[in-house]
C-alpha positions as CSV (number, residue, x, y, z in Angstrom):
1,M,-6.2,-14.8,-9.6
2,T,-5.0,-16.7,-12.6
3,E,-1.5,-18.2,-12.6
4,L,0.6,-16.9,-15.5
5,I,4.1,-18.3,-14.9
6,R,5.2,-21.6,-13.3
7,L,8.7,-22.8,-12.9
8,T,8.9,-26.4,-11.5
9,D,12.2,-27.6,-10.2
10,V,14.2,-25.8,-12.8
11,T,17.8,-26.3,-13.1
12,K,20.1,-24.6,-15.7
13,V,23.7,-25.6,-16.0
14,Y,25.8,-23.9,-18.7
15,Q,28.8,-25.6,-20.3
16,G,31.6,-25.9,-17.7
17,G,29.2,-25.1,-14.9
18,I,29.7,-21.4,-14.9
19,T,27.9,-19.1,-12.5
20,G,24.4,-17.8,-13.4
21,A,22.9,-21.3,-13.5
22,L,19.7,-22.1,-11.6
23,N,19.5,-25.0,-9.1
24,G,16.0,-26.5,-8.5
25,V,13.9,-23.3,-8.7
26,S,10.3,-23.5,-8.3
27,L,8.1,-20.3,-8.7
28,A,4.6,-19.3,-9.5
29,V,3.6,-15.8,-10.7
30,E,-0.1,-14.7,-11.1
31,K,-1.5,-12.6,-13.8
32,G,-1.4,-9.0,-13.0
33,E,1.5,-9.2,-10.6
34,F,4.5,-6.8,-10.6
35,T,7.3,-9.0,-9.5
36,A,10.9,-7.9,-9.0
37,I,13.8,-10.4,-9.1
38,M,16.9,-9.2,-7.3
39,G,20.4,-10.6,-6.7
40,P,24.0,-10.0,-7.3
41,S,25.7,-10.5,-10.7
42,G,25.9,-14.2,-11.5
43,S,23.1,-15.1,-9.1
44,G,20.8,-16.5,-11.8
45,K,18.2,-13.7,-12.1
46,S,18.8,-13.0,-15.8
47,T,18.9,-16.7,-16.5
48,M,15.4,-17.0,-15.0
49,L,14.2,-14.2,-17.2
50,N,15.7,-15.8,-20.3
51,L,14.0,-19.1,-19.4
52,V,10.6,-17.5,-18.9
53,A,11.0,-15.7,-22.3
54,G,11.8,-19.0,-24.0
55,L,15.3,-17.6,-25.1
56,D,16.9,-20.4,-23.2
57,R,15.8,-24.0,-22.1
58,P,16.2,-25.5,-18.7
59,T,18.7,-28.4,-18.3
60,S,15.9,-29.9,-16.2
61,G,12.5,-29.0,-15.0
62,T,9.6,-27.2,-16.7
63,V,8.7,-23.6,-17.5
64,V,5.2,-23.0,-18.3
65,V,3.9,-19.5,-19.4
66,G,0.2,-18.9,-20.1
67,G,-0.5,-22.6,-20.0
68,T,2.3,-23.2,-22.6
69,D,5.2,-25.5,-21.7
70,L,8.0,-23.7,-23.4
71,G,10.2,-26.7,-23.4
72,K,7.9,-28.5,-25.8
73,L,8.3,-25.6,-28.4
74,G,10.9,-25.8,-31.2
75,E,12.8,-22.7,-32.3
76,A,10.0,-21.5,-34.7
77,G,7.4,-22.0,-32.0
78,S,9.3,-20.3,-29.3
79,A,9.9,-17.2,-31.7
80,R,6.1,-17.1,-32.4
81,F,5.3,-17.3,-28.7
82,R,7.7,-14.4,-27.8
83,R,6.3,-12.4,-30.7
84,D,2.7,-12.9,-29.7
85,H,3.0,-13.0,-25.9
86,I,6.1,-11.3,-24.5
87,G,7.3,-7.8,-24.4
88,F,10.9,-7.0,-23.7
89,V,12.5,-3.9,-22.1
90,F,16.3,-3.9,-21.8
91,Q,18.9,-1.8,-20.1
92,F,20.4,-0.3,-23.2
93,F,17.2,0.5,-25.2
94,Y,18.4,-1.1,-28.5
95,L,16.6,1.5,-30.6
96,L,17.6,1.6,-34.3
97,P,19.3,4.9,-34.9
98,N,18.1,5.3,-38.4
99,L,14.4,5.1,-37.5
100,T,12.2,7.6,-35.7
101,A,10.7,7.0,-32.3
102,L,7.4,5.9,-33.8
103,E,9.1,3.7,-36.4
104,N,11.0,1.9,-33.7
105,V,7.8,1.3,-31.8
106,L,6.1,-0.2,-34.8
107,I,8.9,-2.8,-35.6
108,P,7.3,-5.7,-33.7
109,A,3.9,-5.1,-35.2
110,Q,5.4,-5.1,-38.7
111,L,7.1,-8.3,-38.0
112,K,3.8,-9.8,-37.0
113,G,2.3,-8.5,-40.3
114,G,0.0,-5.9,-38.8
115,A,-0.4,-2.1,-39.2
116,A,-0.5,-0.4,-35.8
117,T,0.5,3.2,-36.5
118,G,-2.6,4.4,-34.4
119,R,-1.7,2.1,-31.5
120,G,1.9,3.5,-31.6
121,H,0.8,7.1,-31.4
122,E,-1.6,6.0,-28.6
123,L,1.2,4.4,-26.6
124,L,3.6,7.3,-27.1
125,E,0.9,9.7,-25.8
126,Q,0.1,7.4,-22.8
127,L,3.8,7.3,-21.9
128,G,4.0,11.1,-22.0
129,I,6.2,11.4,-25.1
130,K,3.8,11.9,-28.1
131,D,5.9,15.0,-29.1
132,V,8.9,12.8,-29.9
133,A,7.3,10.5,-32.4
134,D,9.2,12.0,-35.4
135,R,12.6,12.3,-33.6
136,Y,15.5,10.0,-34.0
137,P,17.0,8.3,-31.0
138,A,20.1,10.6,-30.9
139,R,17.8,13.5,-30.2
140,L,16.2,11.8,-27.2
141,S,17.2,11.7,-23.6
142,G,17.9,8.4,-21.9
143,G,14.5,8.4,-20.2
144,Q,12.8,9.2,-23.5
145,Q,14.5,6.4,-25.2
146,Q,13.5,4.0,-22.5
147,R,9.9,5.1,-22.8
148,V,10.1,4.4,-26.6
149,A,11.5,1.1,-25.8
150,I,8.6,0.4,-23.5
151,A,6.1,1.4,-26.1
152,R,7.8,-0.9,-28.6
153,A,7.5,-3.7,-26.0
154,L,3.8,-3.1,-25.7
155,I,2.8,-2.6,-29.3
156,N,1.6,-6.2,-29.8
157,N,-0.4,-6.3,-26.5
158,P,1.9,-8.8,-24.6
159,T,0.6,-11.0,-22.0
160,L,3.8,-10.6,-20.1
161,L,6.3,-7.6,-20.0
162,L,9.9,-8.7,-19.1
163,A,12.2,-5.8,-18.0
164,D,15.9,-6.5,-17.6
165,E,17.6,-3.8,-15.6
166,P,15.4,-1.1,-17.4
167,T,16.9,1.8,-15.2
168,G,20.5,0.6,-15.3
169,A,21.6,3.1,-17.9
170,L,19.6,6.0,-16.6
171,D,20.2,8.7,-14.0
172,T,18.3,8.5,-10.8
173,Q,15.5,10.9,-11.8
174,S,14.9,9.2,-15.2
175,G,15.1,5.8,-13.5
176,E,12.4,6.7,-11.1
177,Q,10.2,8.1,-14.0
178,V,10.6,4.8,-15.9
179,M,9.7,2.8,-12.8
180,E,6.6,5.1,-12.3
181,V,5.7,4.2,-15.9
182,L,6.0,0.5,-15.2
183,G,3.9,0.9,-12.1
184,G,1.2,2.6,-14.0
185,L,1.2,-0.2,-16.6
186,N,0.8,-2.7,-13.9
187,G,-2.0,-0.6,-12.4
188,G,-3.7,-1.0,-15.8
189,G,-3.4,-4.8,-15.7
190,Q,-0.1,-5.5,-17.2
191,T,1.9,-8.4,-15.7
192,I,5.5,-7.4,-15.2
193,L,8.6,-9.4,-14.3
194,L,11.5,-7.1,-13.5
195,V,15.2,-7.8,-12.9
196,T,17.0,-5.1,-11.0
197,H,19.9,-4.4,-8.7
198,D,18.1,-1.5,-7.1
199,A,16.4,-2.5,-3.9
200,K,14.9,1.0,-3.3
201,L,13.1,1.1,-6.7
202,A,12.0,-2.7,-6.4
203,T,10.4,-2.3,-2.9
204,R,8.9,1.0,-3.9
205,H,7.2,-0.1,-7.1
206,A,6.8,-3.9,-7.1
207,A,4.3,-5.8,-5.0
208,R,6.5,-8.8,-4.8
209,V,10.3,-9.1,-4.5
210,I,12.1,-12.3,-5.1
211,S,15.8,-12.5,-4.0
212,V,18.1,-14.9,-5.8
213,M,21.6,-16.1,-4.7
214,D,23.8,-18.8,-6.2
215,G,21.0,-20.1,-8.4
216,K,18.4,-20.5,-5.7
217,I,15.5,-18.4,-4.4
218,V,16.5,-17.2,-0.8
219,D,13.6,-14.9,-0.1
220,D,10.2,-14.3,-1.6
221,A,8.4,-11.2,-0.1
222,R,5.0,-10.0,-0.9
223,L,4.8,-6.2,-0.3
224,E,1.9,-3.9,0.4
225,S,0.6,-2.8,-3.1
226,P,1.9,0.5,-4.1
227,E,-0.8,3.2,-4.0
228,R,-1.2,4.8,-7.3
229,A,-3.3,7.8,-8.2
230,P,-5.6,7.4,-11.2
231,S,-3.3,9.7,-13.2
232,D,-0.5,7.1,-12.7
233,V,-2.5,4.3,-14.4
234,I,-1.8,3.5,-18.1
235,R,-4.3,1.8,-20.3
236,V,-3.3,-1.7,-21.2
237,R,-5.0,-3.6,-24.1
238,G,-7.8,-1.1,-24.4
239,E,-8.9,-1.3,-20.7
240,E,-10.3,1.7,-19.1
241,A,-7.5,3.5,-17.5
242,T,-5.7,6.9,-18.1
243,R,-2.3,8.3,-17.9
């Protein structure tokens, strides 16, 4: 398989040496992997995600994503890289309340200068929420809002999908449904890097679980690939798959 992410001896120390820093982390993630990063608050897992996204820079070491050394990019270059290659899913959705579900999905495409209304409708349908396209966020359940956020993250066909506690604000059933969506995306070829506190969800849906403690990787387990029925696979970048 093709390597997509490589961290080499990465250290991140914030001003004053506060917790959440990384200490000499090296890691490789292959294209098409569904990798979960677990650890307690302040362990460094979100710091790792931010470095992979190019939202932060390491104090030392290198972060390479898709062959690009993110440390060599300026602010404008980092912003373009994220726009063109990274999709984000967050815990609290961050949908704009005055825009419909579809309009929220289309924001990244519009920032890129493209017209992607058809792609937006397609994603909402694949994620099982085509009927909410014209609804505002206040009229959506938490699970529906997170699916809209996932569609928004996918609108520009990202190379990598980063998910930071995507089930943290959801009830158990909705959280499981969102994880099934992510699993289906991975089955369709999407590379996913997930940060979560939930060991049960991580081991059930991810093929690899990395445990972080005090800024270091303390365990890296490759699990048996989840079995997914064809109906659980979601088309990614026009590949042949169904939802």
